[in-house]
N, C-alpha and C positions, 0 to 999 in steps of 0.2 A: 801359822796365823793363830794368835791367841785370842783375838777379839773379833766380835761381829763387825761387819763393815759399818762405818759411821762417817758420813760426809754431809755436812750442812749445806754445801754448795751444789748438791745433786739437783738435777732438773728432770730426772726420769719420771718420777711419780707426780710431783707438784713443783711448779716453777714459782716459788715465792721468795721474796727478799724480806727476811724478818726485820732487818734494819730499817727498811723503807716503811714497813707496816707499823712497827712499834715506835720508831723514832730513835735517833742517836742518843737521846738523853734518858732512855728507858732503863730501869733497873736490870732488866733482862739482858740488855746489850752490855751493860757494865759488868755483870757477873760473867757473861760469856767471854768478854775480852780478857778479864783477869785470869780466868781458868785456862783459856787458850794460851795465854802467854806464860803460864806457870809450868815448871818442870815436874812432871809426875813420873819420871823414870824410876824413882825408888819404889813406887807403888807397882808400876808395870813389871818390874823384874820379879815380883813375888808370884805372879801368875804362872801356872804351868800349862802345857799344851796337852792336857789329858781331859777327856770328856768333852762336853759341849763347849762351844765358844762362849766366852764371857762378854758382857757388855763393856764398851770402852770406858776406862776409868774417868776420862774427862767428861763424858756424857753423864755418868752417874754422879760425879762431883757437882756438876752444874745443877742437877735436880735436887740433891741434898742441900746445897747452899741456898738455892732459891726457896726451897721448902722452909729452911730455918729462917730465912729473911722474912717469909710470910708467917712465921711463928707456928710452924708445924714441926714439933719436936719429937719425931719418932717415925718409924716405918709405916705403921698402920694408919695414923692420921694423914700422913703424906700420900699414901696409896689411895685412901678414901677421897682426898681432895683432888688428886690427879685423875681418878676414875670418874669423878662427878662431872658437872658441866665445865669445869676448868680443865685445862690441859697445860702441862709444863711446855712452854714455848721452845724448848730445846729440841 
């Protein structure tokens, strides 16, 4: 296993349907659908199974694309935004 478990449909901790809460026309749902349908196997093959488990590339890509969409062009501004009252809905 290369990546930490990532399952948007899990109901163990919280049983929420983000599509129902945000609506089908939300920019979050659009970004999620685009990245879920994309093939990231070329990125996934670069990861090695040494050390700690990495975050899933699709989850990270969703956060970066949503951050750029909201005009946060860098890791630190995106981290500050995500750590404040806002949370990336992914």
